[in-house]
N, CA, C and O atoms as a Maestro MAE file, in Angstrom:
{
 s_m_m2io_version
 :::
 2.0.0
}

f_m_ct {
 s_m_title
 :::
 protein
 m_atom[276] {
  # First column is atom index #
  i_m_mmod_type
  r_m_x_coord
  r_m_y_coord
  r_m_z_coord
  i_m_residue_number
  s_m_chain_name
  s_m_pdb_residue_name
  s_m_pdb_atom_name
  i_m_atomic_number
  :::
  1 25 0.998 3.018 -14.690 1 A "MET " " N  " 7
  2 3 0.495 4.175 -15.630 1 A "MET " " CA " 6
  3 2 1.431 5.488 -14.989 1 A "MET " " C  " 6
  4 15 1.904 5.628 -13.861 1 A "MET " " O  " 8
  5 25 1.488 6.384 -16.205 2 A "THR " " N  " 7
  6 3 2.458 7.564 -16.143 2 A "THR " " CA " 6
  7 2 1.650 8.625 -15.812 2 A "THR " " C  " 6
  8 15 0.458 8.816 -16.053 2 A "THR " " O  " 8
  9 25 2.532 9.346 -15.176 3 A "THR " " N  " 7
  10 3 1.789 10.850 -15.226 3 A "THR " " CA " 6
  11 2 1.014 11.630 -16.564 3 A "THR " " C  " 6
  12 15 0.047 12.379 -16.419 3 A "THR " " O  " 8
  13 25 1.465 11.391 -17.513 4 A "THR " " N  " 7
  14 3 0.743 11.986 -18.664 4 A "THR " " CA " 6
  15 2 -0.682 10.921 -18.998 4 A "THR " " C  " 6
  16 15 -1.541 11.171 -19.844 4 A "THR " " O  " 8
  17 25 -0.656 9.934 -18.265 5 A "ASP " " N  " 7
  18 3 -1.729 9.292 -18.658 5 A "ASP " " CA " 6
  19 2 -3.102 10.086 -17.624 5 A "ASP " " C  " 6
  20 15 -4.244 9.632 -17.555 5 A "ASP " " O  " 8
  21 25 -2.656 11.204 -16.984 6 A "PHE " " N  " 7
  22 3 -3.738 11.703 -16.359 6 A "PHE " " CA " 6
  23 2 -4.108 12.712 -16.970 6 A "PHE " " C  " 6
  24 15 -3.393 13.426 -17.673 6 A "PHE " " O  " 8
  25 25 -5.702 12.896 -16.660 7 A "PRO " " N  " 7
  26 3 -6.055 14.234 -17.324 7 A "PRO " " CA " 6
  27 2 -5.841 15.271 -15.972 7 A "PRO " " C  " 6
  28 15 -6.174 15.114 -14.798 7 A "PRO " " O  " 8
  29 25 -5.168 16.350 -16.633 8 A "TRP " " N  " 7
  30 3 -4.723 17.700 -15.961 8 A "TRP " " CA " 6
  31 2 -5.549 18.544 -15.522 8 A "TRP " " C  " 6
  32 15 -6.540 18.476 -16.248 8 A "TRP " " O  " 8
  33 25 -5.710 19.401 -14.632 9 A "ALA " " N  " 7
  34 3 -6.656 20.303 -14.299 9 A "ALA " " CA " 6
  35 2 -5.306 21.395 -14.002 9 A "ALA " " C  " 6
  36 15 -4.125 21.081 -13.847 9 A "ALA " " O  " 8
  37 25 -5.975 22.880 -13.984 10 A "LYS " " N  " 7
  38 3 -5.212 23.879 -13.420 10 A "LYS " " CA " 6
  39 2 -6.054 25.064 -13.210 10 A "LYS " " C  " 6
  40 15 -6.751 25.545 -14.103 10 A "LYS " " O  " 8
  41 25 -5.969 25.590 -11.858 11 A "SER " " N  " 7
  42 3 -6.393 26.976 -11.927 11 A "SER " " CA " 6
  43 2 -7.044 27.900 -12.736 11 A "SER " " C  " 6
  44 15 -6.076 28.523 -13.173 11 A "SER " " O  " 8
  45 25 -8.212 28.505 -13.324 12 A "SER " " N  " 7
  46 3 -8.096 29.585 -13.765 12 A "SER " " CA " 6
  47 2 -7.424 30.883 -13.715 12 A "SER " " C  " 6
  48 15 -7.417 31.718 -14.619 12 A "SER " " O  " 8
  49 25 -6.934 30.960 -12.718 13 A "TYR " " N  " 7
  50 3 -6.049 31.978 -12.562 13 A "TYR " " CA " 6
  51 2 -4.363 31.278 -13.082 13 A "TYR " " C  " 6
  52 15 -3.417 31.819 -12.510 13 A "TYR " " O  " 8
  53 25 -4.129 30.541 -13.745 14 A "SER " " N  " 7
  54 3 -3.049 29.782 -14.083 14 A "SER " " CA " 6
  55 2 -2.518 30.632 -15.520 14 A "SER " " C  " 6
  56 15 -1.393 30.655 -16.020 14 A "SER " " O  " 8
  57 25 -3.868 31.350 -15.989 15 A "ASP " " N  " 7
  58 3 -3.349 32.203 -17.051 15 A "ASP " " CA " 6
  59 2 -2.524 33.047 -17.284 15 A "ASP " " C  " 6
  60 15 -2.196 33.377 -18.424 15 A "ASP " " O  " 8
  61 25 -2.075 33.513 -16.263 16 A "ASN " " N  " 7
  62 3 -0.766 34.919 -15.646 16 A "ASN " " CA " 6
  63 2 0.176 34.346 -16.512 16 A "ASN " " C  " 6
  64 15 0.879 35.172 -17.095 16 A "ASN " " O  " 8
  65 25 0.406 33.071 -16.781 17 A "GLY " " N  " 7
  66 3 2.082 32.925 -16.880 17 A "GLY " " CA " 6
  67 2 2.683 32.711 -15.444 17 A "GLY " " C  " 6
  68 15 3.900 32.591 -15.589 17 A "GLY " " O  " 8
  69 25 2.486 32.654 -14.682 18 A "GLY " " N  " 7
  70 3 2.924 32.857 -13.271 18 A "GLY " " CA " 6
  71 2 2.878 31.261 -12.754 18 A "GLY " " C  " 6
  72 15 2.000 30.529 -13.210 18 A "GLY " " O  " 8
  73 25 3.696 30.830 -11.941 19 A "ASN " " N  " 7
  74 3 4.069 29.613 -11.034 19 A "ASN " " CA " 6
  75 2 2.556 29.010 -10.805 19 A "ASN " " C  " 6
  76 15 1.620 29.762 -10.534 19 A "ASN " " O  " 8
  77 25 2.436 27.934 -10.906 20 A "CYS " " N  " 7
  78 3 1.566 27.163 -11.408 20 A "CYS " " CA " 6
  79 2 1.484 25.764 -10.689 20 A "CYS " " C  " 6
  80 15 2.539 25.175 -10.456 20 A "CYS " " O  " 8
  81 25 0.130 25.139 -10.282 21 A "VAL " " N  " 7
  82 3 0.554 23.364 -10.007 21 A "VAL " " CA " 6
  83 2 -1.068 23.178 -10.488 21 A "VAL " " C  " 6
  84 15 -2.145 23.757 -10.347 21 A "VAL " " O  " 8
  85 25 -0.424 21.807 -11.245 22 A "GLU " " N  " 7
  86 3 -1.398 20.837 -11.772 22 A "GLU " " CA " 6
  87 2 -1.792 19.859 -11.064 22 A "GLU " " C  " 6
  88 15 -1.107 19.420 -10.141 22 A "GLU " " O  " 8
  89 25 -3.197 19.274 -11.463 23 A "TRP " " N  " 7
  90 3 -3.529 18.239 -10.373 23 A "TRP " " CA " 6
  91 2 -4.524 17.527 -11.215 23 A "TRP " " C  " 6
  92 15 -5.066 18.015 -12.206 23 A "TRP " " O  " 8
  93 25 -4.770 16.027 -10.619 24 A "ALA " " N  " 7
  94 3 -5.381 15.147 -11.269 24 A "ALA " " CA " 6
  95 2 -6.564 14.678 -10.689 24 A "ALA " " C  " 6
  96 15 -6.582 13.695 -9.948 24 A "ALA " " O  " 8
  97 25 -8.190 15.751 -11.182 25 A "PRO " " N  " 7
  98 3 -9.284 15.357 -10.243 25 A "PRO " " CA " 6
  99 2 -9.507 14.277 -10.385 25 A "PRO " " C  " 6
  100 15 -9.643 13.670 -9.323 25 A "PRO " " O  " 8
  101 25 -9.687 13.335 -11.839 26 A "ALA " " N  " 7
  102 3 -10.301 12.266 -12.155 26 A "ALA " " CA " 6
  103 2 -9.466 11.452 -10.954 26 A "ALA " " C  " 6
  104 15 -10.111 11.306 -9.915 26 A "ALA " " O  " 8
  105 25 -8.341 10.997 -10.968 27 A "HIS " " N  " 7
  106 3 -7.641 10.236 -10.206 27 A "HIS " " CA " 6
  107 2 -7.359 10.249 -8.920 27 A "HIS " " C  " 6
  108 15 -6.761 9.348 -8.332 27 A "HIS " " O  " 8
  109 25 -7.917 11.611 -8.265 28 A "ALA " " N  " 7
  110 3 -8.303 12.097 -6.975 28 A "ALA " " CA " 6
  111 2 -9.574 11.153 -6.608 28 A "ALA " " C  " 6
  112 15 -9.670 10.506 -5.566 28 A "ALA " " O  " 8
  113 25 -10.397 11.187 -7.508 29 A "SER " " N  " 7
  114 3 -11.812 11.307 -6.978 29 A "SER " " CA " 6
  115 2 -11.341 9.512 -6.900 29 A "SER " " C  " 6
  116 15 -11.147 9.041 -5.779 29 A "SER " " O  " 8
  117 25 -11.231 8.868 -7.776 30 A "ALA " " N  " 7
  118 3 -11.033 7.472 -7.884 30 A "ALA " " CA " 6
  119 2 -10.347 6.564 -6.621 30 A "ALA " " C  " 6
  120 15 -10.656 5.459 -6.175 30 A "ALA " " O  " 8
  121 25 -9.029 7.744 -6.156 31 A "THR " " N  " 7
  122 3 -8.368 6.836 -5.307 31 A "THR " " CA " 6
  123 2 -7.996 6.992 -3.927 31 A "THR " " C  " 6
  124 15 -7.506 6.189 -3.133 31 A "THR " " O  " 8
  125 25 -8.468 8.677 -3.766 32 A "GLY " " N  " 7
  126 3 -8.220 9.514 -2.628 32 A "GLY " " CA " 6
  127 2 -7.061 9.807 -2.677 32 A "GLY " " C  " 6
  128 15 -6.644 10.423 -1.696 32 A "GLY " " O  " 8
  129 25 -6.117 9.519 -3.744 33 A "ILE " " N  " 7
  130 3 -4.656 9.987 -3.935 33 A "ILE " " CA " 6
  131 2 -4.702 11.243 -4.817 33 A "ILE " " C  " 6
  132 15 -5.245 11.069 -5.907 33 A "ILE " " O  " 8
  133 25 -4.192 12.596 -4.531 34 A "VAL " " N  " 7
  134 3 -4.418 13.563 -5.223 34 A "VAL " " CA " 6
  135 2 -2.946 13.857 -5.786 34 A "VAL " " C  " 6
  136 15 -2.105 14.443 -5.104 34 A "VAL " " O  " 8
  137 25 -2.695 13.375 -7.156 35 A "PRO " " N  " 7
  138 3 -1.533 13.900 -8.075 35 A "PRO " " CA " 6
  139 2 -1.049 15.286 -8.295 35 A "PRO " " C  " 6
  140 15 -1.881 15.911 -8.952 35 A "PRO " " O  " 8
  141 25 0.199 16.137 -7.925 36 A "VAL " " N  " 7
  142 3 0.210 17.067 -7.949 36 A "VAL " " CA " 6
  143 2 1.350 17.377 -8.970 36 A "VAL " " C  " 6
  144 15 2.071 16.396 -9.150 36 A "VAL " " O  " 8
  145 25 1.685 18.433 -9.651 37 A "ARG " " N  " 7
  146 3 2.783 18.812 -10.359 37 A "ARG " " CA " 6
  147 2 3.093 20.103 -10.759 37 A "ARG " " C  " 6
  148 15 2.141 20.868 -10.912 37 A "ARG " " O  " 8
  149 25 4.645 20.671 -11.039 38 A "ASP " " N  " 7
  150 3 4.626 21.951 -11.711 38 A "ASP " " CA " 6
  151 2 3.900 22.253 -13.300 38 A "ASP " " C  " 6
  152 15 4.720 21.862 -14.130 38 A "ASP " " O  " 8
  153 25 2.886 22.706 -13.868 39 A "SER " " N  " 7
  154 3 2.710 23.152 -14.996 39 A "SER " " CA " 6
  155 2 3.974 23.174 -15.823 39 A "SER " " C  " 6
  156 15 4.004 22.613 -16.918 39 A "SER " " O  " 8
  157 25 5.104 23.861 -15.283 40 A "LYS " " N  " 7
  158 3 6.043 24.319 -16.245 40 A "LYS " " CA " 6
  159 2 6.794 23.440 -17.083 40 A "LYS " " C  " 6
  160 15 7.039 23.390 -18.288 40 A "LYS " " O  " 8
  161 25 7.181 22.533 -15.736 41 A "THR " " N  " 7
  162 3 7.627 21.243 -16.151 41 A "THR " " CA " 6
  163 2 6.909 20.024 -15.984 41 A "THR " " C  " 6
  164 15 7.284 19.268 -15.088 41 A "THR " " O  " 8
  165 25 5.807 19.663 -16.796 42 A "PRO " " N  " 7
  166 3 5.011 18.411 -16.586 42 A "PRO " " CA " 6
  167 2 5.806 16.912 -16.386 42 A "PRO " " C  " 6
  168 15 5.308 15.923 -15.847 42 A "PRO " " O  " 8
  169 25 7.201 17.014 -16.978 43 A "THR " " N  " 7
  170 3 7.732 15.449 -16.978 43 A "THR " " CA " 6
  171 2 7.934 15.419 -15.547 43 A "THR " " C  " 6
  172 15 7.467 14.463 -14.927 43 A "THR " " O  " 8
  173 25 8.720 16.556 -14.779 44 A "THR " " N  " 7
  174 3 9.446 16.490 -13.828 44 A "THR " " CA " 6
  175 2 8.299 15.418 -12.559 44 A "THR " " C  " 6
  176 15 7.118 15.136 -12.763 44 A "THR " " O  " 8
  177 25 9.091 15.042 -11.383 45 A "PRO " " N  " 7
  178 3 8.432 13.797 -10.259 45 A "PRO " " CA " 6
  179 2 6.986 14.739 -10.268 45 A "PRO " " C  " 6
  180 15 6.888 15.912 -10.629 45 A "PRO " " O  " 8
  181 25 5.901 13.836 -9.750 46 A "ILE " " N  " 7
  182 3 5.078 14.406 -9.325 46 A "ILE " " CA " 6
  183 2 4.833 14.469 -7.845 46 A "ILE " " C  " 6
  184 15 5.461 13.534 -7.347 46 A "ILE " " O  " 8
  185 25 4.037 15.327 -6.680 47 A "LEU " " N  " 7
  186 3 3.524 14.907 -5.615 47 A "LEU " " CA " 6
  187 2 2.557 14.353 -5.577 47 A "LEU " " C  " 6
  188 15 1.705 14.748 -6.373 47 A "LEU " " O  " 8
  189 25 2.131 13.009 -4.526 48 A "ASN " " N  " 7
  190 3 1.159 12.495 -4.350 48 A "ASN " " CA " 6
  191 2 0.480 12.821 -3.179 48 A "ASN " " C  " 6
  192 15 0.994 12.298 -2.190 48 A "ASN " " O  " 8
  193 25 -0.410 13.443 -2.974 49 A "LEU " " N  " 7
  194 3 -0.941 13.856 -1.812 49 A "LEU " " CA " 6
  195 2 -2.165 12.882 -1.167 49 A "LEU " " C  " 6
  196 15 -2.644 11.894 -1.723 49 A "LEU " " O  " 8
  197 25 -2.437 13.272 -0.214 50 A "SER " " N  " 7
  198 3 -3.621 12.401 0.913 50 A "SER " " CA " 6
  199 2 -4.525 13.468 0.248 50 A "SER " " C  " 6
  200 15 -3.965 14.428 -0.283 50 A "SER " " O  " 8
  201 25 -5.911 13.381 0.229 51 A "ALA " " N  " 7
  202 3 -7.116 14.124 -0.392 51 A "ALA " " CA " 6
  203 2 -7.359 15.032 0.876 51 A "ALA " " C  " 6
  204 15 -7.980 16.055 0.588 51 A "ALA " " O  " 8
  205 25 -6.977 14.896 2.393 52 A "THR " " N  " 7
  206 3 -6.906 15.526 3.256 52 A "THR " " CA " 6
  207 2 -5.770 16.725 3.526 52 A "THR " " C  " 6
  208 15 -5.838 17.765 4.181 52 A "THR " " O  " 8
  209 25 -4.766 16.163 2.787 53 A "ALA " " N  " 7
  210 3 -3.643 17.468 2.551 53 A "ALA " " CA " 6
  211 2 -3.517 17.982 1.438 53 A "ALA " " C  " 6
  212 15 -2.466 18.565 1.174 53 A "ALA " " O  " 8
  213 25 -4.517 17.903 0.534 54 A "PHE " " N  " 7
  214 3 -4.596 18.554 -0.791 54 A "PHE " " CA " 6
  215 2 -5.492 19.573 -0.232 54 A "PHE " " C  " 6
  216 15 -5.451 20.790 -0.414 54 A "PHE " " O  " 8
  217 25 -6.511 18.709 0.658 55 A "SER " " N  " 7
  218 3 -7.822 20.184 0.781 55 A "SER " " CA " 6
  219 2 -7.104 21.110 1.804 55 A "SER " " C  " 6
  220 15 -7.300 22.308 1.595 55 A "SER " " O  " 8
  221 25 -6.096 20.720 3.160 56 A "ALA " " N  " 7
  222 3 -5.264 21.625 3.604 56 A "ALA " " CA " 6
  223 2 -4.753 22.510 2.810 56 A "ALA " " C  " 6
  224 15 -5.134 23.644 3.101 56 A "ALA " " O  " 8
  225 25 -3.997 22.457 1.865 57 A "PHE " " N  " 7
  226 3 -3.273 23.080 1.141 57 A "PHE " " CA " 6
  227 2 -3.871 24.045 0.471 57 A "PHE " " C  " 6
  228 15 -3.305 25.137 0.415 57 A "PHE " " O  " 8
  229 25 -5.329 23.824 -0.277 58 A "VAL " " N  " 7
  230 3 -5.900 24.486 -1.097 58 A "VAL " " CA " 6
  231 2 -6.449 25.515 -0.071 58 A "VAL " " C  " 6
  232 15 -6.257 26.680 -0.422 58 A "VAL " " O  " 8
  233 25 -7.221 25.320 1.364 59 A "ALA " " N  " 7
  234 3 -7.059 26.209 2.189 59 A "ALA " " CA " 6
  235 2 -6.194 27.272 2.769 59 A "ALA " " C  " 6
  236 15 -6.407 28.413 3.177 59 A "ALA " " O  " 8
  237 25 -5.089 26.467 2.662 60 A "GLY " " N  " 7
  238 3 -4.087 27.397 3.203 60 A "GLY " " CA " 6
  239 2 -3.827 28.589 2.424 60 A "GLY " " C  " 6
  240 15 -3.471 29.671 2.890 60 A "GLY " " O  " 8
  241 25 -4.087 28.241 0.870 61 A "VAL " " N  " 7
  242 3 -3.477 28.775 -0.346 61 A "VAL " " CA " 6
  243 2 -4.980 30.352 -0.015 61 A "VAL " " C  " 6
  244 15 -4.808 31.526 0.314 61 A "VAL " " O  " 8
  245 25 -5.916 29.792 -0.226 62 A "LYS " " N  " 7
  246 3 -7.236 30.629 0.014 62 A "LYS " " CA " 6
  247 2 -7.080 31.745 0.964 62 A "LYS " " C  " 6
  248 15 -7.331 32.887 0.577 62 A "LYS " " O  " 8
  249 25 -6.669 31.513 2.234 63 A "THR " " N  " 7
  250 3 -6.574 32.137 3.528 63 A "THR " " CA " 6
  251 2 -5.051 33.336 3.046 63 A "THR " " C  " 6
  252 15 -4.757 34.438 3.511 63 A "THR " " O  " 8
  253 25 -4.620 32.806 2.352 64 A "GLY " " N  " 7
  254 3 -3.265 33.364 2.114 64 A "GLY " " CA " 6
  255 2 -2.010 33.145 3.319 64 A "GLY " " C  " 6
  256 15 -1.115 33.939 3.612 64 A "GLY " " O  " 8
  257 25 -2.240 32.022 3.789 65 A "GLY " " N  " 7
  258 3 -0.969 31.125 4.641 65 A "GLY " " CA " 6
  259 2 0.171 30.922 4.103 65 A "GLY " " C  " 6
  260 15 1.033 30.435 4.833 65 A "GLY " " O  " 8
  261 25 0.540 31.245 2.603 66 A "PHE " " N  " 7
  262 3 1.833 30.922 2.667 66 A "PHE " " CA " 6
  263 2 2.590 32.399 2.444 66 A "PHE " " C  " 6
  264 15 3.808 32.545 2.554 66 A "PHE " " O  " 8
  265 25 1.634 33.482 2.106 67 A "GLY " " N  " 7
  266 3 2.166 34.610 1.460 67 A "GLY " " CA " 6
  267 2 2.331 34.751 0.406 67 A "GLY " " C  " 6
  268 15 2.040 33.914 -0.448 67 A "GLY " " O  " 8
  269 25 2.834 35.830 0.193 68 A "SER " " N  " 7
  270 3 3.346 36.130 -1.520 68 A "SER " " CA " 6
  271 2 4.528 36.187 -2.376 68 A "SER " " C  " 6
  272 15 5.518 36.698 -1.852 68 A "SER " " O  " 8
  273 25 4.629 35.821 -3.443 69 A "ALA " " N  " 7
  274 3 6.001 35.929 -3.893 69 A "ALA " " CA " 6
  275 2 6.379 36.870 -3.982 69 A "ALA " " C  " 6
  276 15 7.539 37.036 -4.359 69 A "ALA " " O  " 8
  :::
 }
 m_bond[275] {
  # First column is bond index #
  i_m_from
  i_m_to
  i_m_order
  :::
  1 1 2 1
  2 2 3 1
  3 3 4 2
  4 3 5 1
  5 5 6 1
  6 6 7 1
  7 7 8 2
  8 7 9 1
  9 9 10 1
  10 10 11 1
  11 11 12 2
  12 11 13 1
  13 13 14 1
  14 14 15 1
  15 15 16 2
  16 15 17 1
  17 17 18 1
  18 18 19 1
  19 19 20 2
  20 19 21 1
  21 21 22 1
  22 22 23 1
  23 23 24 2
  24 23 25 1
  25 25 26 1
  26 26 27 1
  27 27 28 2
  28 27 29 1
  29 29 30 1
  30 30 31 1
  31 31 32 2
  32 31 33 1
  33 33 34 1
  34 34 35 1
  35 35 36 2
  36 35 37 1
  37 37 38 1
  38 38 39 1
  39 39 40 2
  40 39 41 1
  41 41 42 1
  42 42 43 1
  43 43 44 2
  44 43 45 1
  45 45 46 1
  46 46 47 1
  47 47 48 2
  48 47 49 1
  49 49 50 1
  50 50 51 1
  51 51 52 2
  52 51 53 1
  53 53 54 1
  54 54 55 1
  55 55 56 2
  56 55 57 1
  57 57 58 1
  58 58 59 1
  59 59 60 2
  60 59 61 1
  61 61 62 1
  62 62 63 1
  63 63 64 2
  64 63 65 1
  65 65 66 1
  66 66 67 1
  67 67 68 2
  68 67 69 1
  69 69 70 1
  70 70 71 1
  71 71 72 2
  72 71 73 1
  73 73 74 1
  74 74 75 1
  75 75 76 2
  76 75 77 1
  77 77 78 1
  78 78 79 1
  79 79 80 2
  80 79 81 1
  81 81 82 1
  82 82 83 1
  83 83 84 2
  84 83 85 1
  85 85 86 1
  86 86 87 1
  87 87 88 2
  88 87 89 1
  89 89 90 1
  90 90 91 1
  91 91 92 2
  92 91 93 1
  93 93 94 1
  94 94 95 1
  95 95 96 2
  96 95 97 1
  97 97 98 1
  98 98 99 1
  99 99 100 2
  100 99 101 1
  101 101 102 1
  102 102 103 1
  103 103 104 2
  104 103 105 1
  105 105 106 1
  106 106 107 1
  107 107 108 2
  108 107 109 1
  109 109 110 1
  110 110 111 1
  111 111 112 2
  112 111 113 1
  113 113 114 1
  114 114 115 1
  115 115 116 2
  116 115 117 1
  117 117 118 1
  118 118 119 1
  119 119 120 2
  120 119 121 1
  121 121 122 1
  122 122 123 1
  123 123 124 2
  124 123 125 1
  125 125 126 1
  126 126 127 1
  127 127 128 2
  128 127 129 1
  129 129 130 1
  130 130 131 1
  131 131 132 2
  132 131 133 1
  133 133 134 1
  134 134 135 1
  135 135 136 2
  136 135 137 1
  137 137 138 1
  138 138 139 1
  139 139 140 2
  140 139 141 1
  141 141 142 1
  142 142 143 1
  143 143 144 2
  144 143 145 1
  145 145 146 1
  146 146 147 1
  147 147 148 2
  148 147 149 1
  149 149 150 1
  150 150 151 1
  151 151 152 2
  152 151 153 1
  153 153 154 1
  154 154 155 1
  155 155 156 2
  156 155 157 1
  157 157 158 1
  158 158 159 1
  159 159 160 2
  160 159 161 1
  161 161 162 1
  162 162 163 1
  163 163 164 2
  164 163 165 1
  165 165 166 1
  166 166 167 1
  167 167 168 2
  168 167 169 1
  169 169 170 1
  170 170 171 1
  171 171 172 2
  172 171 173 1
  173 173 174 1
  174 174 175 1
  175 175 176 2
  176 175 177 1
  177 177 178 1
  178 178 179 1
  179 179 180 2
  180 179 181 1
  181 181 182 1
  182 182 183 1
  183 183 184 2
  184 183 185 1
  185 185 186 1
  186 186 187 1
  187 187 188 2
  188 187 189 1
  189 189 190 1
  190 190 191 1
  191 191 192 2
  192 191 193 1
  193 193 194 1
  194 194 195 1
  195 195 196 2
  196 195 197 1
  197 197 198 1
  198 198 199 1
  199 199 200 2
  200 199 201 1
  201 201 202 1
  202 202 203 1
  203 203 204 2
  204 203 205 1
  205 205 206 1
  206 206 207 1
  207 207 208 2
  208 207 209 1
  209 209 210 1
  210 210 211 1
  211 211 212 2
  212 211 213 1
  213 213 214 1
  214 214 215 1
  215 215 216 2
  216 215 217 1
  217 217 218 1
  218 218 219 1
  219 219 220 2
  220 219 221 1
  221 221 222 1
  222 222 223 1
  223 223 224 2
  224 223 225 1
  225 225 226 1
  226 226 227 1
  227 227 228 2
  228 227 229 1
  229 229 230 1
  230 230 231 1
  231 231 232 2
  232 231 233 1
  233 233 234 1
  234 234 235 1
  235 235 236 2
  236 235 237 1
  237 237 238 1
  238 238 239 1
  239 239 240 2
  240 239 241 1
  241 241 242 1
  242 242 243 1
  243 243 244 2
  244 243 245 1
  245 245 246 1
  246 246 247 1
  247 247 248 2
  248 247 249 1
  249 249 250 1
  250 250 251 1
  251 251 252 2
  252 251 253 1
  253 253 254 1
  254 254 255 1
  255 255 256 2
  256 255 257 1
  257 257 258 1
  258 258 259 1
  259 259 260 2
  260 259 261 1
  261 261 262 1
  262 262 263 1
  263 263 264 2
  264 263 265 1
  265 265 266 1
  266 266 267 1
  267 267 268 2
  268 267 269 1
  269 269 270 1
  270 270 271 1
  271 271 272 2
  272 271 273 1
  273 273 274 1
  274 274 275 1
  275 275 276 2
  :::
 }
}
């Protein structure tokens, strides 16, 4: 399976043209592995994160743990 086979999703906040990531929720539900990629360059390699790691990442983003660009 290639990365283009996944139905990718991104945040509704991504319409601002900024730096965005996409993830494949259906694949994550089925396997517990969350594929993540850069929405601006979808043909580049993906990161495969555990569901736990992805949840920690999302929680960090929500609390501002990564600062602002």
